[in-house]
N, C-alpha and C positions, 0 to 999 in steps of 0.2 A: 792085772786085776782091775775090773771096771769099777767106776765110782758107785754104781748101784750095789755092787757086792760088798762095799765097805759099810754103808749106812743107809737104811731106809725104814720108814714106819709103815709100809704097806704090807698087807696080808701075804702077798706072794708077788711073783715077778709079773709086772704089767706088760701087756703087748703095746708096742709103740707103733701106731698107724700114722702114715704120712699120705696126705692128699697129693694128687698129681697136678691137675689144671690150676694154674695160679700159684703153685708152690714149687713144683719142679719144672713143669712145662709152661711155656708162654702161650696160654690159650687166648688171651685177650687182644694182644697187639695185632695179629692178622685179621681179626674181625673188625676192629676199629679202622685199620689201614685200608681194608677193602672198600669201606664206605666213606673214607675221607673224613672221619669224625675223631674227636679227641678221646671218646670213651665208647666201649662196646654197647653200653645201654642206650646211648643215643642212636646207634646204628639199628638196634632192635626196634626202638620206638618209631623211627623214621621210615625204615625200609622193610621191616618185618621179615628179614631174610637171614638172620643169624643162624637159626636152626638148619636152614637149607645149606648154608656154607659148611657148617660143621658136619653135615651128613654126607658130604661128598667123599668118595673113596680117597684115602690118603691124607685126609686132613690131620688126624691125630698123629699119625706116624711121621709127619713132616714138621711137627711143631719144634720150635727152637727151645733149647734148654735155658732156663733162667740163670742169671749171672751168679746167684748165690746158692744154686741147687746143690752143687758138689760140696760146697762148704757146709751146708745144712746136713747132708747125709754123713759126711766125714765127722761132724760134731756129734751127731746122734750115735753113730757107731762107737766113737771114743767114749761117750758117756755110758752107753748101755750095752754095746757089743753087737747090736742087731737092729733091724727095723723091718716093718711090714708096710705094704701099700694098701690103701683103701680109697678107691676112686669111684665116682659115679659114671656109669656108661651113658652114652647118648640114648635117650629113651626110645627114639624112633629106630635107632640102629644099634641095638644092644650088642649083638654078636660082632658086627663089623667094628664098632668103636672099641670094644674090649680087646679084640684081636690086634688092632692098630696100637692101642695103648701098651699092650704086652710087647709088641715089637719095638716100640719106643724105649721101653725100659731095658730091653735086651741090648739096644744100641748104646744107650747113655749110662746105664748102671749095671753093667755086667759084673763089675767088681767095685765095691762090695755089693753083692746082689741082695735083694730083699728076701727075708725069711719066708714070707708068704705074700700073695697078691690077691686082693679081693675087689670085685667090681659090683657095687650095690648102691642103689639110690637111697636106701634107708640106712645110712651109716650108724645111726644111733643104736641100732640093734646090737652093735659090737662094743658098746660103751663099758659093759661090766661082764666079768667072767662068772661062770656058774658058782664059784665059791665066794663071790662078792668083791673080788679084786677089781678096782677100777683100771680100765685101760686108758691109754693116752692118745689123743688125736691132735695132729698138727695140720691145720686147715686154714685156708684164707677166707672162707665164707662164714659169716657170723651166725647164720641160722644153723649150720651144721654144728658149730661149737656149742651154741645154746642147747640144742636138742641132745647133744652128747653129754653135757654137764647135767641136764635135767634128768637124764637116765643113769646117772651115777658115775660117769666117766670124768676124766680130767682133760679139758680142752685148752689148746694153745692157739690163739688167733694169730695167723702168720702174715707177715708182709716181707716181700723179698728184700727190701732195703733195711729191714730190722731182723736179719737172720741171727745176729749175736744175741739180741733180746730173747728170741725164741729159744735159743740154746740155754740161756740162763734160766728161763722158765722151766725148761725140761730138767735141768739140774735140780731146781727146787722141787719139781714134781717127783723126781726119783728119791728125794730125801724126805718126802712128806711135808714139805714146807710151802707148797705152792698155793697161792690164793686164786680162786676161780675167776675166770674172765668176767663173768656176770655176777651180780649181787642178788639174783633171784633164783636160787637153786630149787631143786625138786621139793625139798622139805616145805618150802612156803606154799608151793602149789598144792601139795598133799594136805597141808593144814587147811587151806581154803576148801578143798574138796570135802574134808571131814566136816567142815562147818555147814556145808550145803547138802542137805539130805533129801530134798525134794527132787524126784525124777518125773519127767513128763510121762503121762499115760499115752503111749504111742499105739494108736490103732491104725488100721488100714483106711484112713480117711482120704477121700479123693478131693483134690483141689483143682480149680480152673487155672489156666495160665495167668489170667488177670489177677486172681487172688494171690498167686505166687509173686507177681510183680509188685502188687500192693504191699505184700509182706516184706520183701527185700527193701523196698523204698521207705518203709517205716523204720528200717535200721540205717539205711544209707540214702539220704535225700538225693544225692547226685548219682545214684546207680544208673549205669548206662548199658549194661550187658543184657539187654532185654530180648534181643533177637533169638538166641537159642531157647529162651523160655517160651516165647510166642510160637516157636516151631512145633510145640506139643500142646494140644488142647487140654489134656488132663494130666494131673500129677498126683503122686501118691506118697504118703509119709511112711518111711520104712527105717528099721534099724540096720545100719550097714557097718561092717568092720572098717576101721580106719585105714588098714593096709590095702583096702580095695579102692581107696579114693586118691586122686592125684590133684596136686595144687602147684602153682608156679613159684615154688620156694627156691628152686635151684636155677642158676643161670644156664645150665645145660639141659634142662627139661624142655621138651618141645611142646609148649603150651599151644593148643590149637587156636586160642583166642589172642595170642600175641601180647600177653600181659607181662609186665615186669613189676613184681610185688616186692616192695621193700618192707619186710615185716617189722612192726614196732613191738619189740619185746617188753617195753614198759607197759604197753597196753595189754599184751598177751598175759603178763604176770597177774593182771587184775581180773582175768576171765576165770570164773569159777565153774565147777561142775554143773551148778544150777543154770548158769548161762548156756553152757554147751548142750544140756539136756532139754532146755526149754526154748532155745532158739535154733531150730533145725537148720542144718546146712541146706544148700540147694546145689544139686549136681546134675550133669547131663547123663545120657545113657551109657557113656564110656567111663563114668566115674570122675570126670573133671569137675572140680568144685567151681560153681558159678558165683556163689556167695558164701562167705564163711571161712576165708583163708586163715584169718587169725584164730578162729575157733578150732579149726582142725589142727593147727600148730599147737594150740594149748592142750587139746585132747591128747595128741601124741606125746607131748612133753610130760603130761601127767599120767601116761600109761593107760588111758581109757581106750578100750578095745572096740566098743560099739557106740555109734552116735546116731541120732535121728537125722534123716536126710530126706528132703523132697526130691523125688526123681520122676522122670517121665513115666506115665502109666502105660503098661503094655497089657492088653487084654488077657494074655495067657499066663500072667503071673499067678 
C-alpha cells in the first residue's frame, strides 16, 4: 500500500507530472560544453546558437541521464505508485523533438514506465483536474512552477543535487501538508484583479511605428528591440487571446530575437488587471511579444484570456 492511500487531504488522486529537461535528462551540459562556457545562458547570449544545436536531429535522443533521475522516479513510484511525464517540445521542431524525447524515455525509463506522456509548452493547463483536484509538477524551471501554482496546482522546484528534498516535498504534497514554493498564489492576483475594474476601451486605432517606439520607451527607458517595430510603418491595437502569443519564458523556446528573459515574479505579482488592460503589449505578426513579457506572464497566471496588443497593421484585416 502506497503512502498516498494511507492519508491525504486532497479531494481525489492527483496526477504527478515530471519534467524531462533538467530533471531527468541533462539538457544543459552539452549546450554549455559546445560553446566552452560555464552556463548555457552565456552560450545563448554570446553565440545565439542554442536553439540551432537543440534542433539538430538526435539531440534529445542522445542526452545523458542525470545522476539522480532514477532515484527520483523510484522515490515517486514508492510514494505514489505511478508518475506521468510533462515536457516542453522544441517549438521549432515539435514533432522531431517529441519523437526523440519519447525514444529517450523508452531507453532510460522502460521500467517503471510513465503512466502517460504529454508534450506541451503550456504546462499550466494541466495544473488542476476538472473536479478541482490539484495536480503535482516536479520541474526545474521556476516560471513553470509559478504558473502551475497560480493555476491551482502544487509545484515542486527541482534540482538534481536536491533530489531527496523534492521527494520530501512530494510526501508533504500527498498528505496535504505542502507549502507552496512561492508566496504569491493565485488568490492574491485574483484579489488585485477584483480591485481593478477599469478596462481599456480598445478600438481599432492605428499607430505609427514611431508612436509604438515612443510608447514602449515610456515604459522602458533602455528599450532596444526597435528594429522589428520599425519594420512596419503602421500598427493596430487589437484584443488577442493569450494562447496565441509567444514569449521567451522557456529555455527551449526558439525566440527569433535571441532573448533570455529572467522573469521577476515579485514584479509580476504587483501587476494588476488594470495594468494589463491599459498597457497594451506589443507583438510581431507571428505573435512573439516584443514588449510586455511580464504582463503576459501575469495575464496567464491570472487566467486572463484576452489582452490588448499592438500588432503590425495588414490592410486586409
